[in-house]
C-alpha positions, 0 to 999 in steps of 0.5 A, spaced: 139 707 690 145 704 686 151 708 687 149 711 693 153 710 700 148 708 706 152 708 712 151 703 716 146 704 722 141 706 715 140 698 714 133 695 716 132 703 720 124 702 719 125 695 723 130 697 728 125 705 729 120 700 732 124 697 738 121 697 745 126 698 749 128 705 750 136 704 751 136 700 745 132 707 742 137 712 745 143 708 742 140 708 735 138 716 735 145 717 738 147 713 731 143 717 727 145 723 730 152 722 729 150 720 722 145 727 721 151 731 723 156 729 718 152 733 713 154 728 708 148 724 707 145 723 701 138 726 699 135 719 698 138 717 705 135 723 708 128 723 705 127 716 707 129 717 714 124 723 714 119 717 712 121 713 717 121 718 723 113 717 721 113 710 724 115 713 731 109 719 731 104 712 733 109 708 736 113 713 741 108 715 747 114 717 752 116 723 753 124 721 753 122 717 746 119 723 743 125 727 745 129 723 742 126 724 735 125 731 737 132 732 737 134 728 731 130 733 727 133 739 730 140 736 727 138 734 720 135 741 720 142 744 722 146 739 717 142 737 712 140 743 708 134 738 703 131 735 710 126 741 711 123 739 704 123 732 706 120 733 712 115 737 711 112 733 705 112 727 711 108 732 716 104 734 710 101 727 710 101 726 716 095 731 716 093 729 711 092 722 713 088 725 720 084 729 717 078 726 715 078 721 721 074 722 728 080 724 732 081 721 740 085 723 745 091 719 743 090 721 735 090 728 737 097 727 742 100 724 734 098 731 731 101 735 736 108 732 735 107 732 728 105 739 729 111 739 734 115 737 728 113 743 723 114 748 728 121 746 729 122 746 720 118 752 720 123 756 725 129 753 720 126 755 714 122 762 716 127 765 721 133 763 720 132 763 712 133 756 709 132 756 702 125 753 701 119 754 694 113 757 695 109 751 694 114 748 700 111 753 705 104 753 702 104 745 704 108 747 711 102 752 712 096 746 710 100 742 714 100 746 720 092 748 718 091 740 718 094 739 725 091 744 729 084 743 727 085 735 729 089 736 736 083 742 738 077 738 734 079 732 740 076 738 746 082 736 750 084 743 755 090 740 757 092 738 748 089 745 747 093 749 751 099 745 749 098 747 742 096 754 743 103 754 746 107 752 741 103 756 736 104 762 740 111 761 740 111 760 732 108 766 730 112 771 735 118 768 732 116 769 725 113 776 726 119 778 729 123 776 723 117 778 717 116 772 713 112 775 707 111 768 704 108 764 710 104 770 712 101 770 705 099 763 706 096 762 712 092 768 710 088 764 705 088 758 708 083 754 712 086 755 719 085 763 718 077 762 715 077 757 722 080 762 727 074 768 725 
């Protein structure tokens, strides 16, 4: 990344984000959120941060730790316009990695967290009228489809209930704002065929 100014908090971030101490995680994510809110992060830095967030999916099991990541995702989406596309790419990679696996309850929890991120991205892009190309919307729908099917294949009533609540909330928001691109991709996705 020649010529790109990288804030100190991003140095060795893949190692820092894997710490097991909650206090250290809180400090790290507070610093990351402050850096994200400045709005002046270079595109390669935002892309790298979105890829590093993927490490937290299998590492952070506590609700407090997962909430820290969700707050950072919200901050990125609010202040970094390019973050939506990078988050979609990250979520799509996660969904494709989990698609061929036998999904256990633990893996389903990971997929549910990624699905939650995808709902935040969908809300930002579709309800708040973010600027996104149609192929990225298609990728978002594919990721949501893969994650939804992965979570439901674990056959856990609690996780399925949480998943249903998240998707119902998203669809209420999306249908109230009329997002034809998103709805068209859903209609042609594997998800619509599996629900029929």
